C-alpha positions as CSV (number, residue, x, y, z in Angstrom):
1,M,-80.0,-147.6,-259.5
2,K,-82.5,-145.6,-257.5
3,W,-80.2,-145.9,-254.4
4,K,-77.2,-144.4,-256.4
5,S,-79.4,-141.6,-257.8
6,R,-80.7,-140.7,-254.2
7,C,-77.1,-140.7,-252.9
8,Y,-76.0,-138.5,-255.8
9,R,-78.7,-135.9,-255.1
10,L,-77.9,-136.0,-251.4
11,M,-74.2,-135.4,-252.1
12,C,-75.1,-132.5,-254.3
13,L,-77.3,-130.9,-251.7
14,S,-74.6,-131.3,-249.1
15,L,-72.0,-129.7,-251.3
16,I,-74.3,-126.8,-252.2
17,S,-75.1,-126.4,-248.4
18,A,-71.4,-126.3,-247.6
19,L,-70.7,-123.8,-250.3
20,L,-73.5,-121.5,-249.0
21,F,-72.3,-121.9,-245.4
22,S,-68.9,-121.0,-246.5
23,A,-70.0,-118.0,-248.3
24,I,-72.1,-116.7,-245.4
25,A,-69.3,-117.5,-242.8
26,T,-66.8,-115.3,-244.8
27,V,-69.0,-112.2,-245.2
28,T,-67.6,-109.2,-243.1
29,V,-69.1,-105.9,-242.5
30,P,-67.2,-103.1,-244.2
31,K,-65.4,-100.8,-241.8
32,T,-67.6,-97.9,-243.2
33,A,-70.7,-99.7,-242.1
34,R,-69.7,-100.1,-238.5
35,A,-70.9,-97.8,-235.8
36,A,-68.1,-95.1,-235.2
37,S,-66.5,-94.9,-231.8
38,T,-67.0,-91.7,-229.8
39,E,-63.8,-90.6,-228.2
40,V,-63.4,-88.3,-225.1
41,Y,-60.1,-87.1,-223.9
42,V,-58.8,-86.1,-220.5
43,A,-55.3,-84.4,-219.9
44,N,-53.6,-82.6,-217.0
45,D,-53.2,-79.5,-219.1
46,G,-57.0,-79.6,-220.2
47,D,-59.8,-77.6,-219.0
48,D,-63.4,-78.7,-217.8
49,N,-64.8,-76.0,-219.9
50,N,-63.4,-77.6,-223.1
51,T,-65.2,-80.0,-225.4
52,G,-63.4,-83.2,-224.5
53,T,-61.7,-83.7,-228.0
54,I,-58.0,-84.6,-228.4
55,T,-57.2,-81.0,-229.1
56,S,-59.4,-79.7,-226.4
57,P,-59.4,-82.2,-223.5
58,F,-61.1,-82.2,-220.2
59,R,-59.1,-81.6,-217.0
60,T,-60.7,-84.1,-214.7
61,L,-62.1,-87.6,-214.9
62,A,-65.2,-86.4,-213.0
63,K,-66.0,-84.0,-215.9
64,A,-65.4,-86.7,-218.5
65,Q,-67.7,-89.1,-216.6
66,S,-70.4,-86.5,-216.4
67,S,-70.1,-85.9,-220.2
68,V,-70.2,-89.5,-221.0
69,R,-73.3,-90.1,-219.0
70,D,-74.9,-87.6,-221.2
71,L,-73.7,-89.3,-224.4
72,I,-74.7,-92.9,-223.4
73,P,-78.5,-92.6,-224.1
74,S,-78.0,-91.6,-227.7
75,S,-74.8,-93.5,-228.6
76,T,-74.8,-95.8,-231.5
77,G,-71.4,-97.3,-230.9
78,P,-68.6,-97.6,-228.3
79,I,-67.6,-94.6,-226.2
80,H,-63.8,-94.6,-225.4
81,I,-62.4,-92.2,-222.8
82,W,-58.7,-91.7,-223.3
83,V,-56.6,-90.5,-220.4
84,R,-53.4,-88.8,-221.3
85,G,-50.3,-89.5,-219.2
86,G,-49.7,-88.0,-215.8
87,T,-50.8,-88.1,-212.2
88,Y,-54.4,-87.2,-211.4
89,Y,-55.2,-86.2,-207.9
90,L,-58.7,-87.0,-207.0
91,D,-60.4,-84.7,-204.4
92,Q,-63.2,-87.2,-204.1
93,T,-63.7,-90.9,-204.8
94,L,-64.4,-91.6,-208.5
95,V,-67.5,-93.9,-208.2
96,F,-68.9,-95.9,-211.2
97,N,-72.5,-97.3,-211.1
98,P,-75.0,-98.7,-213.6
99,Q,-75.5,-95.2,-214.9
100,D,-72.0,-95.3,-216.4
101,S,-72.5,-98.7,-218.1
102,G,-72.7,-99.3,-221.7
103,Q,-73.9,-102.3,-223.6
104,T,-72.4,-105.3,-225.2
105,N,-72.3,-103.5,-228.7
106,K,-71.8,-100.1,-227.2
107,P,-69.2,-100.5,-224.4
108,V,-68.0,-97.5,-222.4
109,I,-64.2,-97.9,-222.0
110,Y,-61.7,-96.0,-219.9
111,S,-58.1,-96.4,-220.9
112,A,-54.7,-94.8,-220.5
113,Y,-53.6,-93.1,-223.8
114,E,-51.5,-95.5,-225.8
115,G,-47.9,-95.6,-224.6
116,E,-48.5,-93.2,-221.7
117,K,-48.6,-93.9,-218.0
118,V,-51.5,-92.8,-215.8
119,I,-51.6,-92.7,-212.1
120,L,-54.8,-91.9,-210.2
121,S,-53.9,-90.7,-206.7
122,G,-56.1,-90.2,-203.6
123,G,-53.4,-87.9,-202.2
124,K,-53.0,-84.2,-202.2
125,K,-50.1,-82.6,-203.8
126,L,-48.2,-80.2,-201.7
127,T,-45.8,-77.5,-202.9
128,P,-44.6,-75.8,-199.7
129,T,-41.6,-73.6,-199.2
130,W,-39.0,-75.3,-197.2
131,R,-36.7,-73.6,-194.7
132,D,-33.9,-74.7,-192.5
133,Y,-34.6,-75.5,-188.8
134,Q,-31.8,-77.0,-186.9
135,G,-29.5,-80.1,-187.0
136,G,-30.0,-80.6,-190.8
137,I,-33.8,-80.6,-190.3
138,K,-36.0,-78.6,-192.7
139,V,-39.5,-77.5,-192.0
140,A,-42.4,-76.2,-194.1
141,D,-45.9,-74.9,-193.5
142,I,-48.5,-77.0,-195.3
143,G,-51.5,-75.1,-194.1
144,A,-54.4,-76.2,-191.9
145,G,-57.3,-78.6,-192.3
146,L,-55.2,-81.5,-193.8
147,D,-55.9,-84.9,-192.3
148,F,-53.4,-87.6,-193.4
149,D,-51.2,-90.3,-192.1
150,G,-48.7,-90.8,-194.9
151,L,-46.3,-88.4,-196.6
152,F,-44.3,-89.0,-199.8
153,L,-41.3,-86.9,-200.9
154,N,-40.1,-87.4,-204.5
155,S,-42.2,-90.6,-204.6
156,Q,-40.5,-92.0,-201.4
157,R,-42.7,-92.6,-198.3
158,Q,-41.4,-90.7,-195.3
159,I,-41.4,-91.6,-191.6
160,L,-43.8,-89.4,-189.7
161,A,-42.6,-87.9,-186.4
162,R,-42.9,-90.6,-183.7
163,Y,-41.7,-91.9,-180.4
164,P,-39.5,-93.7,-180.1
165,N,-37.6,-92.7,-183.4
166,Y,-37.9,-95.2,-186.2
167,D,-35.2,-97.9,-186.1
168,P,-34.9,-100.1,-189.2
169,N,-33.0,-102.6,-187.1
170,V,-36.0,-103.3,-184.9
171,A,-38.4,-105.8,-186.5
172,I,-41.4,-104.9,-184.3
173,L,-42.9,-101.7,-185.4
174,G,-39.6,-100.2,-186.2
175,G,-39.1,-99.6,-182.5
176,Y,-41.5,-99.5,-179.4
177,A,-41.3,-98.1,-175.9
178,S,-43.3,-98.9,-172.7
179,D,-43.6,-95.3,-171.8
180,A,-45.1,-94.1,-175.0
181,L,-48.3,-93.1,-173.1
182,A,-46.7,-92.0,-169.9
183,P,-48.7,-89.1,-168.4
184,S,-45.5,-87.0,-168.2
185,R,-45.0,-87.5,-172.0
186,V,-48.6,-87.1,-173.0
187,A,-48.7,-83.8,-171.0
188,K,-46.2,-82.3,-173.5
189,W,-48.4,-82.9,-176.6
190,S,-49.6,-79.6,-177.9
191,D,-52.6,-81.3,-179.7
192,P,-53.4,-84.9,-178.5
193,T,-56.2,-85.2,-181.0
194,T,-53.8,-85.5,-183.9
195,G,-51.7,-88.2,-182.4
196,L,-51.8,-91.9,-183.5
197,V,-51.1,-94.7,-180.9
198,R,-49.9,-98.0,-182.2
199,G,-51.0,-100.7,-179.8
200,L,-49.0,-104.0,-179.6
201,H,-50.8,-107.0,-178.2
202,G,-50.0,-110.6,-177.7
203,N,-48.4,-112.5,-180.6
204,E,-47.1,-109.3,-181.9
205,W,-50.2,-108.0,-183.7
206,G,-51.7,-104.5,-183.3
207,R,-53.4,-101.6,-184.8
208,N,-53.6,-97.8,-184.7
209,Y,-55.8,-96.1,-182.1
């Protein structure tokens, strides 16, 4: 009889514990009690003198990053940086370090705005005036001081001026010539410091020099 009574009490305690655990496990924090997310916006038509809101966005990611760094110490919830659609040309490398990091319950999040495509480009956008040269060739003045080894026109990579001319039917380098560095040819270069020489070694491997 005592054994049955003890078992009954244990069963009751187990049932009460299960009910309490179930009640605790289903408790949720109301949305109104959660820490609100701070939102910062960046858009191509924005201005870095703006406040960074959706109606007054910043122009650059660098400005948004600087603003967020000031917000992190006093933040009580997530900080979400929304980048509106478009291509953003970066004059300098965008570097993130521990200073930009949030915490588990207060993360810092960079995202493309919902449904929009964002491109971060290390290139420089050129808007030159083209003019006819000869033989169907067009030329444009892009100014001085640019150092690049790739050119895109309407999102298509272009072939830079080279010798020999690019030949898609030649698998090796798109064409090569043994006299590429002949003294008579080099003497005609107006500025040798801007040239790139592609060296081809044994087993068809090479690099730019």
